[in-house]
N, C-alpha and C positions, 0 to 999 in steps of 0.2 A: 859949271865945272863937273867933270866926270868924277864919280865917287871912287875912291880907293878903298878896297876891301882887303882884310887881312886873314890869312889862313888859320891863325891861332884862335880866332873868334873870341879874343879876350873881352871884347865889349858886349858879347851876347850873354846877358844875365840869366837866360834860361839854363845855361850850364853852370851848375854850382860847384862841381868838382870834375876836373879833367886831367888827362895825361896827354901831352903833346910832344911830338918829335918831328924834326924835319931834316932831310938829307939832300945833298946834291948827288944826283945819280948820273953816271956816264957809262952807258952800256950799249950793246948792239941794238937793243930794243927801244931804249928811251934815254934822252939827254934832257936834263932839267932838274927841277926840285920836286920832291915828293914829301908829303906830310901825312902823319897819322894822328888823328884826334880821337881819343877815347872819351866818350861821355860817361863818366863814372856815376855822377849824380846830376839830375836835372830838377829844376823847380816844377816843371810840368812837361809832359810829352808834347810833341808837335805833330799834328796830323794835317795833311793837305788833301784837297779834293781834286781829282782829275775826272771830270764828267760824273759818272755815278759811283766811281771808286774812291774810297778814302784810304790813304797810305800814311802810315806813321813813319816819319823820317828822323825823329830824334826822341830818344828815351834813354834811361839808364842802361848801360851795357852796350850801347850802339857804338860803332866805329865808323869814322869817315876817313877815307883815303883820298887825298887831294893831289892831283898831278898837274904840274905847271911846266909844260914842255918849253924848252928854250926856243926863242925866235918864232913863237906861234901866237895866234890871236884867240886863244881859248885856254880855259882852266877846267879841269875835270874833277868832280867830286863824286866818288862812289860811296854809297851809304849802306852799311851792313847792320842788321839787327843783332840782338844779344846772342842769337844762336849762330851767327856768322853768315846768314843768308843775305844775298844782295837784295836790297829794297828798291833802289833806283840809282841811276847815274845821272848827275846834273852837270851840264856843260854850260859854263858861263862864256859868252862871247866877250872878248876884252880887247882893249887897245894894246896893252902890254902887261907883262908880269915882271916882277923883280924882287929885290931884297932891299929893305930899308931898316936900319937899326936891328939887323938880324931877324927881321920879320918878313915872311913871304907875303907879297901882295899881288893883286890884280886891279887894273883900272877897268871898271865895269862899263860895257857898251850896251847894257840893258837886255838885249836879246839872250834867250836861254833855250837850250834843248834839254828835254828830259827823256831818258831812255828807261823804260820799264822792263822788268825781267821777261815779260812776254815778247819783247822786241819792239813794242810800239814806241814810236818816236814822236814827241810833242814839241812844237815850237811855241814858246810863250813869251809874253811881255812885249809883243809887237807894238802895242799901244804906248808903252813906256818909251820905246825908242822914237816913235813918232812925236810924242810930246817933247822929248829931249831935243829933237831936231827943231821943232817949232819954237822952243824957248831959247835956242842957241847954246844949249848945253853941249851938244855934239855938232861938229861941223858937217858939211855935206860929204866931205871925204871920209870922215869917221862913220857916218851913216852908211855910206856905200860899202865901206870895209866890213861893218857889222853884218850887213845882208849877204855880202859875198862869202864871208866865213861861215855863216849859218847855213847857207845853201850848200856849200862845199862839204861841211860836216854832215848835213842831213843825207847827202848822197852816200858818203862813206859809211854812215851808220846803217843805211838801208841795204848797201851791197856787201856789208860785212868786212870792209877794209879798214875800219877804225879800230885799232888794236888796244886803245887805252882802257876800254871797259874790261877786257880780260886781264890786262896787265895790272889792274887794281888789286885783284885777288893775290897775285904774286907779291906785289909790294906790301900788302897788308901783312902777309906771313913774314916777309923778310924784316920789315920794320919792327914787328913785335918781337922777333928774335934778335934784333940789333945787327942784322947783316944786309943792309939795303943794296950793296953793290953786287 
């Protein structure tokens, strides 16, 4: 069964105090749901390794802006440090996104893209998608969808036509001010 993940990260015990808001946005640039998660206090920071580089993606004062475009097969999380600098953008490839009991969710298809501020794009968790297919967690059609979406987004990220990375900064400011539209 495909895992359903929630934007509010209520189940993530690392975050001990948070501020979370979500809004439906319908503009010329974006249609879908946008969330802002402020990590006020954390039990411990979270660092990830990409090759030789270690990147801190969660700590007190960090802000995550998550964008869930309507009718798309991806969700985008842009992570900002306590000074407001973009740390990374994480693109989850998903079957669908939606709202359940007023909680924004995505159904995770395992493949992920990470965009670093340098512009480097990493494709990760290919092994998880392969294992999910072998175990029957994802169908052949879902497997093909995940790869097609990842390749399409990789191309857009490389040629600069994927606008949600830049849009995250705008949404961060608007959600903090309470004016997401």
